[in-house]
C-alpha positions as CSV (number, residue, x, y, z in Angstrom):
1,M,61.1,-20.5,-8.5
2,R,61.3,-16.9,-9.2
3,R,62.4,-17.1,-12.8
4,L,59.7,-19.6,-13.5
5,V,57.5,-17.1,-11.9
6,A,58.7,-14.3,-14.2
7,E,58.5,-16.5,-17.2
8,N,54.8,-16.9,-16.2
9,A,53.9,-13.2,-15.1
10,I,55.7,-11.0,-17.8
11,T,53.2,-9.3,-20.3
12,L,53.2,-8.3,-23.7
13,L,50.7,-5.6,-24.5
14,A,51.5,-4.2,-27.7
15,K,53.3,-6.2,-30.9
16,N,53.4,-3.8,-34.2
17,D,57.0,-4.6,-35.1
18,S,58.6,-7.6,-36.1
19,E,62.2,-6.4,-35.6
20,F,61.7,-6.6,-31.5
21,F,60.2,-10.5,-31.4
22,P,62.4,-11.4,-31.7
23,L,65.7,-8.6,-31.4
24,S,68.1,-10.5,-33.4
25,V,71.6,-11.0,-31.7
26,E,73.6,-10.2,-34.7
27,N,73.1,-6.2,-34.7
28,K,76.0,-4.3,-35.9
29,Q,77.6,-1.4,-34.1
30,S,75.5,1.4,-33.1
31,D,72.6,-0.4,-34.6
32,V,70.6,-0.9,-31.2
33,A,70.7,1.8,-28.2
34,Y,69.4,0.8,-24.7
35,V,67.5,4.0,-22.7
36,G,67.9,3.1,-18.8
37,V,65.1,5.6,-17.5
38,G,65.3,5.8,-14.0
39,L,69.0,4.5,-14.4
40,K,72.7,6.0,-13.1
41,S,74.6,2.8,-13.7
42,D,73.9,-0.3,-16.0
43,N,72.2,-3.5,-14.4
44,A,71.6,-6.8,-15.4
45,F,69.5,-5.9,-18.3
46,A,71.9,-3.3,-19.5
47,T,74.8,-5.3,-19.0
48,R,73.2,-7.8,-21.4
49,M,72.2,-5.4,-23.9
50,R,75.8,-4.3,-24.3
51,D,77.3,-7.9,-24.2
52,D,74.6,-9.6,-26.6
53,H,73.3,-6.9,-29.0
54,H,76.4,-4.3,-29.2
55,A,74.2,-1.9,-27.7
56,T,75.0,1.8,-26.8
57,V,73.4,2.3,-23.1
58,F,71.9,5.7,-22.3
59,Y,70.8,6.8,-18.5
60,F,67.7,8.9,-18.0
61,D,67.3,9.3,-14.1
62,Y,64.5,11.0,-12.6
63,S,66.1,14.0,-11.7
64,K,65.5,17.2,-13.3
65,K,66.9,18.4,-16.4
66,S,67.0,21.2,-18.7
67,E,65.3,20.9,-22.0
68,D,68.0,21.3,-24.0
69,S,70.0,18.2,-22.9
70,I,66.9,16.1,-23.2
71,K,66.2,17.6,-26.4
72,T,69.9,16.7,-27.5
73,M,69.9,13.0,-26.2
74,I,66.9,12.5,-28.1
75,D,68.0,13.8,-31.2
76,S,71.1,11.8,-30.8
77,I,69.1,8.2,-30.5
78,V,66.9,9.2,-33.1
79,R,69.7,9.9,-35.4
80,G,72.2,7.1,-34.1
81,Y,70.0,3.9,-34.0
82,R,67.6,1.5,-35.8
83,K,66.3,0.1,-33.2
84,V,65.8,1.7,-29.5
85,V,64.9,-0.2,-26.4
86,I,63.5,1.5,-23.6
87,G,63.7,0.0,-19.9
88,I,62.2,1.6,-17.1
89,H,63.3,1.1,-13.8
90,G,63.2,2.4,-10.2
91,I,59.4,2.8,-10.1
92,N,57.7,2.9,-7.0
93,R,54.9,0.3,-5.4
94,P,52.8,3.2,-4.5
95,P,50.8,5.4,-7.1
96,L,52.0,8.9,-5.1
97,N,53.6,11.4,-7.6
98,N,53.0,8.7,-10.5
99,F,54.8,6.1,-9.0
100,G,58.1,8.3,-8.7
101,I,58.2,8.7,-12.6
102,S,58.9,12.0,-13.2
103,T,57.0,14.1,-15.7
104,Q,60.1,14.6,-17.8
105,A,60.8,10.9,-18.2
106,V,57.0,10.4,-19.2
107,D,57.6,13.2,-21.6
108,F,61.0,11.7,-22.7
109,I,59.6,8.5,-23.4
110,N,56.7,9.4,-25.7
111,A,58.8,11.6,-27.8
112,L,61.1,8.5,-28.5
113,Q,58.6,6.0,-29.0
114,Q,56.7,8.8,-31.6
115,R,60.2,9.2,-33.1
116,A,62.2,5.9,-33.2
117,R,61.5,2.3,-33.5
118,T,61.0,1.0,-30.2
119,I,60.4,-1.5,-27.6
120,T,59.1,-0.4,-23.9
121,F,59.6,-2.7,-20.6
122,L,58.2,-1.4,-17.7
123,F,60.0,-3.0,-14.9
124,G,57.5,-2.4,-11.7
125,N,53.8,-1.6,-11.2
126,A,51.5,-2.7,-14.0
127,Y,49.0,0.8,-13.1
128,A,52.2,3.0,-14.4
129,V,51.5,1.4,-17.6
130,R,48.8,4.1,-18.0
131,N,51.2,6.3,-19.2
132,W,51.8,4.6,-22.2
133,C,48.6,3.0,-23.5
134,F,49.4,3.5,-27.3
135,A,53.1,2.3,-26.9
136,K,53.4,0.4,-30.4
137,N,55.7,-2.4,-28.6
138,L,55.5,-3.1,-24.7
139,V,56.0,-5.3,-22.2
140,V,55.6,-4.9,-18.5
141,C,57.3,-7.0,-16.2
142,Y,56.1,-6.2,-12.5
143,E,59.4,-6.3,-10.6
144,D,63.1,-5.3,-11.3
145,D,65.3,-7.6,-10.1
146,S,68.3,-9.3,-12.0
147,I,66.0,-12.6,-12.6
148,V,63.2,-10.6,-14.0
149,Q,65.4,-8.2,-15.8
150,N,67.4,-11.5,-17.1
151,T,64.0,-13.2,-18.1
152,A,62.7,-9.9,-19.7
153,L,66.2,-10.3,-22.0
154,D,65.6,-13.9,-22.8
155,L,61.9,-12.6,-24.1
156,L,63.5,-10.2,-26.0
157,Q,65.9,-12.8,-27.8
158,G,62.9,-15.2,-28.4
159,K,64.4,-17.8,-26.2
160,L,60.7,-18.1,-24.4
161,A,57.3,-17.3,-25.4
162,Y,55.1,-14.4,-23.6
163,K,52.6,-16.2,-21.8
164,G,51.6,-13.5,-18.9
165,V,48.2,-11.6,-18.8
166,L,47.3,-8.6,-16.9
167,P,46.4,-9.1,-13.0
168,V,44.2,-5.6,-13.3
169,T,42.6,-3.3,-16.0
170,V,45.2,-0.3,-16.5
171,C,43.1,1.4,-19.7
172,D,40.8,0.5,-22.5
173,N,43.7,-0.6,-24.4
174,F,45.4,-3.2,-21.6
175,H,42.3,-5.0,-19.4
176,Y,42.3,-7.6,-17.1
177,G,42.8,-10.6,-18.4
178,F,44.7,-8.7,-21.4
179,G,47.9,-10.0,-23.0
180,I,49.6,-11.1,-26.1
181,T,50.8,-15.0,-25.5
182,A,53.1,-14.9,-28.6
183,M,53.6,-18.4,-28.9
184,K,56.9,-18.9,-30.6
185,K,56.4,-19.4,-34.0
186,E,56.2,-22.6,-35.9
187,M,59.0,-21.6,-38.4
188,E,62.5,-21.9,-36.3
189,E,65.6,-20.7,-37.9
190,T,68.2,-23.0,-38.9
191,S,71.4,-23.3,-41.2
192,P,70.8,-24.1,-45.0
193,E,73.2,-27.0,-44.4
194,L,70.5,-28.8,-41.5
195,A,67.6,-27.7,-44.2
196,G,69.4,-30.0,-46.8
197,M,70.5,-26.9,-48.7
198,D,74.3,-25.8,-50.6
199,R,75.5,-23.0,-49.0
200,E,77.4,-22.0,-51.7
201,K,74.9,-22.3,-54.4
202,L,72.3,-20.0,-52.5
203,A,75.2,-17.7,-52.5
204,V,74.6,-17.1,-56.2
205,I,71.0,-15.4,-55.0
206,D,73.5,-12.4,-53.8
207,S,74.7,-11.9,-57.4
208,I,71.2,-11.9,-59.0
209,A,69.9,-9.7,-56.7
210,N,72.9,-7.3,-56.2
211,D,73.2,-7.2,-60.0
212,A,69.5,-6.4,-60.6
213,I,69.9,-3.6,-57.7
214,L,73.2,-2.3,-59.8
215,K,71.4,-2.2,-62.9
216,K,68.0,-0.3,-61.4
217,A,65.8,-3.0,-62.2
218,M,64.8,-2.5,-58.1
219,P,66.1,-0.6,-55.3
220,G,66.0,-3.5,-53.2
221,C,64.4,-6.2,-52.0
222,V,64.0,-9.3,-49.5
223,V,64.3,-13.0,-50.2
224,M,63.3,-16.0,-48.0
225,I,63.3,-19.6,-47.9
226,V,61.4,-22.2,-46.1
227,K,62.6,-25.5,-46.2
228,N,60.7,-28.6,-44.2
229,G,59.0,-25.8,-41.9
230,S,62.2,-24.0,-41.0
231,I,63.9,-20.6,-42.3
232,A,66.5,-21.4,-44.3
233,Y,67.6,-18.1,-45.7
234,R,66.3,-14.5,-45.1
235,K,68.5,-11.5,-46.4
236,A,67.3,-8.2,-47.1
237,Y,69.5,-6.3,-49.9
238,G,69.8,-2.6,-50.9
239,Y,67.3,0.4,-50.1
240,Y,63.9,1.6,-50.4
241,T,65.0,4.0,-52.9
242,Y,67.6,4.7,-55.2
243,D,68.8,7.8,-53.1
244,Q,70.6,5.3,-50.6
245,T,68.7,6.3,-47.5
246,E,66.9,4.0,-45.7
247,P,68.0,0.0,-46.0
248,V,65.7,-2.4,-46.5
249,T,65.7,-5.1,-43.5
250,T,63.9,-8.5,-42.9
251,S,60.8,-7.0,-41.6
252,S,60.4,-4.4,-44.5
253,V,56.9,-4.5,-45.2
254,Y,55.8,-4.3,-49.2
255,D,52.6,-3.9,-51.4
256,M,51.9,-7.5,-52.0
257,A,49.7,-6.4,-55.0
258,S,48.1,-9.9,-56.6
259,V,49.4,-11.9,-54.3
260,T,46.7,-10.8,-52.1
261,K,44.5,-13.2,-54.5
262,I,45.7,-16.2,-52.4
263,C,47.0,-14.8,-48.9
264,A,43.6,-12.8,-48.7
265,T,40.5,-13.6,-50.8
266,T,40.9,-17.2,-52.0
267,I,41.9,-18.3,-48.1
268,C,39.0,-16.4,-46.9
269,L,36.7,-18.2,-49.6
270,M,38.0,-21.8,-48.6
271,K,37.0,-20.9,-44.9
272,L,33.6,-20.2,-46.2
273,F,34.0,-23.0,-48.2
274,D,34.9,-25.3,-45.2
275,E,32.0,-23.9,-43.3
276,G,29.4,-24.8,-46.5
277,K,28.4,-21.3,-47.1
278,I,30.2,-21.1,-50.6
279,A,29.6,-23.7,-52.9
280,L,31.9,-23.7,-56.6
281,D,29.2,-24.5,-58.4
282,K,26.6,-21.7,-57.6
283,K,26.6,-18.4,-59.7
284,L,27.4,-14.9,-58.8
285,I,23.8,-14.1,-58.5
286,D,23.3,-17.0,-55.4
287,Y,25.5,-14.6,-53.4
288,L,25.4,-10.7,-54.9
289,P,21.8,-10.0,-55.5
290,W,23.0,-6.4,-57.0
291,V,24.2,-8.5,-60.2
292,A,20.4,-9.7,-61.2
293,G,19.7,-8.4,-64.8
294,S,23.2,-8.2,-66.0
295,N,26.0,-10.7,-67.7
296,K,27.4,-11.4,-64.7
297,S,24.3,-13.0,-62.9
298,D,24.8,-16.6,-64.2
299,L,28.6,-16.7,-63.8
300,V,29.7,-19.8,-61.6
301,I,32.0,-19.3,-58.8
302,K,34.6,-22.0,-60.1
303,D,35.1,-20.2,-63.6
304,I,35.6,-16.9,-61.8
305,L,38.5,-18.6,-59.5
306,L,39.9,-20.0,-62.6
307,H,40.1,-16.6,-64.4
308,Q,37.7,-18.0,-67.3
309,A,34.5,-16.7,-66.6
310,G,35.3,-14.1,-69.6
311,V,35.6,-11.4,-67.3
312,E,37.6,-8.3,-68.6
313,P,40.9,-8.0,-67.4
314,V,40.7,-4.2,-65.9
315,I,38.6,-1.5,-65.9
316,P,40.3,1.8,-65.6
317,F,37.5,3.0,-63.0
318,Y,39.8,6.3,-62.3
319,K,39.4,7.7,-66.0
320,S,35.7,9.0,-65.5
321,T,36.8,10.6,-62.3
322,I,39.6,12.7,-63.5
323,N,39.6,16.0,-65.8
324,S,41.9,16.1,-69.1
325,E,45.1,16.8,-67.1
326,G,44.8,14.2,-64.7
327,I,43.4,16.2,-62.0
328,P,40.5,14.5,-59.9
329,L,37.0,16.1,-60.0
330,K,36.4,18.2,-57.4
331,K,32.8,16.7,-57.5
332,L,34.5,13.4,-56.5
333,Y,37.4,13.7,-54.5
334,S,38.4,15.8,-51.5
335,Y,41.7,16.5,-50.4
336,T,40.7,16.5,-46.7
337,K,38.3,13.5,-45.1
338,R,34.8,14.7,-44.4
339,D,31.6,13.0,-43.9
340,S,30.7,12.6,-47.3
341,F,34.3,12.1,-48.5
342,S,36.0,9.6,-46.4
343,V,36.8,6.6,-48.9
344,T,40.9,6.8,-49.0
345,V,42.4,6.5,-52.0
346,A,45.8,7.6,-51.1
347,Q,47.5,9.5,-48.6
348,D,45.5,13.3,-48.1
349,L,42.8,12.0,-51.2
350,F,39.4,10.9,-50.3
351,L,36.7,9.5,-52.6
352,R,33.1,10.6,-52.3
353,N,31.2,7.8,-50.3
354,D,28.5,6.8,-52.9
355,W,30.9,6.5,-55.8
356,G,31.3,2.7,-54.8
357,D,27.8,2.3,-56.7
358,S,29.2,3.8,-59.7
359,L,32.3,1.5,-59.9
360,D,29.7,-1.7,-59.2
361,K,28.1,-0.4,-62.0
362,E,30.5,-0.4,-64.3
363,I,31.7,-3.9,-63.7
364,L,27.7,-5.0,-64.6
365,K,28.2,-3.0,-67.9
366,S,31.6,-4.5,-69.1
367,P,31.5,-7.3,-71.9
368,L,32.0,-10.9,-71.1
369,R,34.4,-13.1,-73.5
370,P,33.8,-16.4,-72.3
371,G,35.6,-20.0,-73.3
372,K,38.8,-18.8,-72.5
373,Y,41.3,-17.9,-70.1
374,V,42.1,-14.0,-69.8
375,Y,43.6,-13.5,-66.1
376,S,41.3,-10.6,-64.4
377,D,41.7,-8.6,-61.9
378,I,37.8,-7.9,-61.7
379,D,37.5,-11.4,-61.7
380,F,38.9,-11.3,-58.0
381,I,37.0,-7.7,-57.1
382,L,34.0,-9.5,-57.4
383,L,35.3,-12.8,-55.6
384,G,35.9,-10.2,-52.9
385,K,32.5,-9.1,-52.6
386,V,31.3,-12.4,-52.4
387,V,33.3,-12.7,-49.1
388,E,31.9,-9.6,-48.1
389,A,28.5,-10.5,-48.6
390,V,28.9,-14.0,-47.2
391,S,30.7,-13.0,-44.0
392,G,28.8,-10.3,-43.6
393,T,32.0,-7.8,-42.9
394,T,34.9,-6.3,-44.9
395,L,37.5,-8.8,-46.3
396,D,40.2,-7.1,-44.5
397,K,38.1,-7.6,-41.3
398,Y,37.6,-11.3,-42.1
399,A,41.0,-12.3,-43.0
400,T,42.1,-10.6,-40.2
401,A,39.6,-12.1,-37.8
402,N,40.2,-15.8,-38.9
403,F,43.5,-15.8,-40.2
404,Y,46.3,-12.9,-39.5
405,N,45.3,-12.2,-35.2
406,P,44.7,-15.9,-34.3
407,M,47.8,-16.9,-36.3
408,A,49.7,-14.2,-34.5
409,L,50.9,-12.5,-37.4
410,E,51.8,-8.6,-36.8
411,S,52.7,-7.0,-40.3
412,V,50.0,-8.3,-42.7
413,G,47.0,-6.8,-43.5
414,F,45.3,-3.9,-45.5
415,K,45.8,0.1,-45.0
416,P,49.3,-0.4,-43.2
417,R,49.8,3.2,-42.1
418,D,47.0,2.4,-39.9
419,H,48.9,-0.1,-38.0
420,L,52.3,0.6,-38.9
421,P,55.1,2.8,-38.8
422,I,55.9,4.5,-41.9
423,N,59.7,3.7,-41.8
424,R,58.9,-0.1,-41.9
425,I,57.1,0.4,-45.2
426,A,58.4,0.7,-48.6
427,P,57.5,3.0,-51.0
428,T,55.9,1.6,-54.4
429,E,56.0,4.0,-57.0
430,I,55.5,7.9,-57.8
431,E,52.2,7.7,-59.1
432,K,51.2,10.0,-62.3
433,K,47.8,8.8,-63.4
434,F,45.6,10.3,-60.7
435,R,46.6,10.6,-57.7
436,S,50.1,12.4,-58.1
437,Q,52.1,11.5,-55.4
438,L,54.4,8.6,-53.7
439,L,52.7,5.7,-52.9
440,R,53.9,4.6,-49.7
441,G,51.5,2.2,-47.6
442,D,48.7,3.0,-50.1
443,V,47.8,0.3,-52.5
444,H,49.3,0.6,-56.0
445,D,46.4,-1.0,-58.1
446,P,44.5,1.9,-58.9
447,A,41.0,-0.2,-59.1
448,A,41.6,-1.6,-55.5
449,A,42.4,2.1,-54.1
450,M,39.0,3.4,-55.3
451,F,37.4,0.7,-53.5
452,G,38.8,1.9,-50.3
453,E,42.1,0.4,-50.5
454,V,40.5,-3.1,-49.5
455,A,39.7,-5.2,-52.6
456,G,39.7,-9.0,-53.4
457,N,42.8,-8.4,-56.3
458,A,44.7,-6.0,-54.4
459,G,45.5,-3.9,-51.3
460,L,47.0,-6.7,-49.0
461,F,50.5,-5.4,-47.2
462,S,53.2,-7.8,-45.8
463,D,56.5,-8.7,-44.6
464,A,58.4,-11.8,-46.2
465,G,57.7,-13.6,-42.6
466,D,54.0,-13.2,-42.4
467,I,53.3,-14.2,-45.9
468,A,55.7,-17.5,-45.2
469,C,53.4,-18.4,-42.3
470,V,50.3,-18.2,-44.5
471,M,51.9,-20.3,-47.1
472,Q,53.4,-22.5,-44.4
473,M,49.5,-23.3,-43.0
474,L,48.5,-23.8,-46.5
475,L,51.7,-26.3,-46.9
476,N,51.0,-28.1,-44.1
477,G,47.2,-28.8,-45.1
478,G,45.8,-26.1,-43.1
479,T,47.1,-26.4,-39.9
480,F,49.7,-23.7,-38.0
481,N,51.0,-24.0,-34.7
482,G,48.7,-26.9,-33.6
483,K,45.7,-25.2,-35.2
484,R,43.8,-25.7,-38.1
485,Y,42.1,-23.3,-40.3
486,L,41.6,-24.8,-43.2
487,Q,40.2,-28.6,-43.6
488,K,43.0,-30.8,-45.7
489,E,40.7,-31.6,-48.5
490,T,40.1,-27.8,-49.1
491,V,43.4,-27.2,-49.5
492,D,44.2,-30.0,-51.6
493,L,41.4,-29.3,-53.8
494,F,42.0,-25.3,-54.3
495,T,45.6,-25.9,-55.1
496,A,46.0,-28.5,-57.6
497,Y,44.8,-28.2,-61.2
498,Q,41.4,-27.3,-61.9
499,S,41.2,-26.2,-65.4
500,K,41.3,-27.9,-68.6
501,I,42.5,-24.8,-70.9
502,S,44.9,-23.1,-68.2
503,R,47.6,-23.5,-65.1
504,R,45.0,-22.6,-62.6
505,G,43.7,-24.1,-59.4
506,Y,40.9,-22.4,-57.8
507,G,42.5,-19.2,-57.2
508,F,46.2,-20.6,-57.3
509,D,48.3,-19.8,-59.4
510,K,50.5,-23.3,-60.5
511,P,53.6,-24.4,-63.1
512,E,53.0,-24.4,-66.4
513,K,51.5,-28.0,-67.4
514,D,54.0,-28.2,-70.2
515,N,57.2,-27.2,-68.0
516,N,59.3,-29.9,-69.6
517,S,59.5,-28.7,-73.0
518,R,58.6,-24.6,-72.6
519,K,61.7,-22.5,-73.3
520,E,60.4,-20.4,-70.5
521,P,59.4,-22.5,-67.9
522,Y,57.0,-20.9,-65.1
523,P,57.6,-20.5,-62.5
524,T,60.9,-22.2,-62.6
525,A,61.8,-26.0,-64.5
526,A,62.2,-27.6,-61.5
527,A,58.7,-26.6,-59.8
528,S,57.2,-29.9,-59.1
529,P,53.3,-30.1,-60.4
530,L,51.9,-29.4,-56.8
531,T,53.9,-26.2,-56.6
532,F,51.1,-23.6,-56.0
533,G,51.7,-19.7,-55.3
534,H,51.0,-16.4,-56.7
535,T,52.8,-13.5,-58.4
536,G,52.5,-9.9,-57.6
537,F,52.6,-6.8,-60.4
538,T,55.1,-4.7,-57.8
539,G,57.7,-7.3,-57.6
540,T,56.8,-9.8,-55.3
541,C,55.8,-13.6,-55.5
542,A,54.7,-16.5,-53.1
543,W,55.5,-19.7,-53.7
544,A,54.9,-23.3,-52.0
545,D,56.1,-26.6,-53.6
546,P,54.2,-29.6,-51.3
547,A,56.9,-31.8,-53.0
548,S,60.0,-30.4,-51.8
549,K,58.6,-29.0,-48.4
550,L,59.8,-25.6,-49.8
551,I,58.9,-22.3,-50.0
552,F,59.7,-19.1,-51.7
553,I,59.1,-15.5,-50.6
554,F,60.8,-12.6,-52.6
555,L,59.4,-9.1,-51.7
556,S,60.6,-6.0,-53.6
557,N,59.3,-2.4,-55.2
558,R,60.3,-3.1,-58.3
559,I,58.3,-0.3,-60.3
560,Y,60.0,2.2,-57.8
561,P,60.1,5.0,-59.1
562,D,57.9,5.0,-62.0
563,G,57.0,1.4,-63.3
564,K,59.7,0.5,-65.8
565,D,60.0,-3.3,-66.7
566,L,63.7,-4.0,-66.5
567,F,62.5,-6.4,-63.6
568,L,60.8,-8.8,-65.5
569,K,63.1,-8.6,-68.5
570,M,66.2,-9.4,-66.1
571,N,63.9,-12.5,-64.7
572,V,64.8,-12.0,-61.2
573,R,62.3,-13.9,-59.2
574,P,62.7,-17.2,-61.7
575,K,66.5,-16.8,-62.0
576,I,66.6,-17.1,-58.0
577,H,63.7,-19.9,-57.5
578,E,65.7,-21.9,-59.5
579,V,69.1,-21.2,-57.6
580,I,67.1,-22.2,-54.5
581,Y,66.1,-26.1,-56.3
582,E,69.6,-26.2,-57.4
583,A,71.0,-25.8,-54.0
584,I,68.3,-28.8,-52.7
585,K,69.9,-30.9,-55.8
586,T,73.4,-30.2,-54.7
587,R,72.9,-31.5,-51.5
588,S,70.7,-34.4,-52.3
C-alpha cells in the first residue's frame, strides 16, 4: 500500500532535459554523480544510484562548511560528470529554519543547478520547493523512507509514469493541482531483432557516420530508427565541433532547418484545416488582407503548399540592412535589447521592431514565375503568416499549445535558448554574412532570423526523439498516446502525392515518382510511394514510410563551421536510409 501511495503521489514539477526522462542505466563509469544533500552515508536511493547507474556519490550534510571546500566540491562535480542527480534529504516537517535546510545547502544546490545538467529530488515537505522554483528538472517526493526512495528511482529510470500533482501552492510556477503527468512515451525501446531488423546490417550505419566524421563532412550526428512504433535504433556519433570537446548525445538538440515546414507549419495548417478555418482552394488574400493589390493576392493555398505558385525561392532580406563591409546598420540594429529594438536575430543582436513591415513589402514586390515547380522558402514564410492570422497567435505558440505540450515533448520548439541549457544545443555555423558570430541556439536561416527566429520556413529546433514522436503521430493517422491531434483523412490527404508537375504532397516532400528508373533515387530507392517527410539544409531529415511502418530521423550540424557541402556529395542521409531498408529486407 505504501508503494502504491508513493507511485501516485510523487510529483514531477519541471522537465527540461530528456537525459533524465528516463535516466539510462547504460551509463559509463564517471558519467553520473549523485549528490546526497543532508546525507552522511548511503540510503536506499544512493545505493541504487551506485548499483544501477555506476554513479559516484557525494555527501553534503547540513553542518557548516568552509566556502573553499564547497567551491572545490562544486568544481569537482561540474567538471567530472555529465549528469548530476541531486537528492535533498533530512528535511524537517515544520517550516522552522527553512525546514532544517541550511543556507549553505540551498546555495550549493542552486550553484549545481546553474552550472551542471541536473535533476533534483526533494524528499520531504513540498513547501521546501520554494527554494528551487526555477530548477530545470525537479521532483517532489513528500516522504524520505526507503519505499519512497526506491519508487523515485523507478520513476527516474522510466519504469513508472509520473502521476502526482501538488496538494499545495508553493510559488507562482508550482501551484495547487500542478504536476507534469508524464505518460510513458508511446514509443518504447526495443531490439532491432524484435523490430524485424538485422543488427549486423544496421552496423553499417557506424561505418557511414564515422567515415563522414573522419572526412569532416560533419562533426557529429544522431541517427534514430522507429519500426512498428518502437525505437529500434538510437545512436549518437562524434562531437558538436571538430575540436572534440563536447560529445553528441542522443538528446542533443539541432537546428531542424526546413523540417520546420512539416513539423511546425504544415501540421498547424492541417489542424486549422480540420477545424474548417482554412480551405486549400482559397486564395492568400482570404487570410492575409495586407497582400491586397500585389501579385500575391490571388495565390491559391494548395499551390503555395506544393511550391508551384511561382514565388521566389529566397529573398536575401539581410543585404539591405548591412553596409558594404557586412556590418549591421546602426539605424536598424542594436547590440542590446531595447524597447524599439527587440526582434532577436542572434545572440546580442536585435532588429528594429518596425522592420517586419519592410520585409513583408519586399515579399509583395518580388516577381512571380507561375506554372512550374520551384522549391521556395518564401512560400512557407507566407504560410506561417497564414497560421498566425487565422489562429490569432504566433506560429511557435500555436504549435506548442496544440502539439508539443499535449504530446509531452520537451525539446522541440523555436528559440531553444529560452528553454534549454546551451550545452544541449549543437552549434550550427560560424556565420559571416551579417551576424558575424557562432550560431548556437539561434536559427541559421537568415530570413527566419529577421522575422524574430520564428518563421514558417525555418526556426524549429529539436532532439531526435521529439521529432520522431511528431512523425509517429502522423504515421498513426493523427493520434499519439491515445489522443487525436489530426483527422486521419487530413493526414492521408496532405501526405499523398498532390501535384502533376512534382513529387510533392501538401507541405510534405515525397519520393520521386520515377524512383525505379532514376540514377539517383530520392530519398532512397526502397522508400515506398506512401513515404513522406522532409530534409533540412543544416543536415537533418525526418522520413516516415507507412508501408514499412518505419521512421528515420537524422540530425547533424553538417554546415559547421563554414557551410561546406562535402556532406551532400557523400550522400550520408540516403546511404543510411538505404541501409535501414536493407536491414528490414534481410530479416523478412
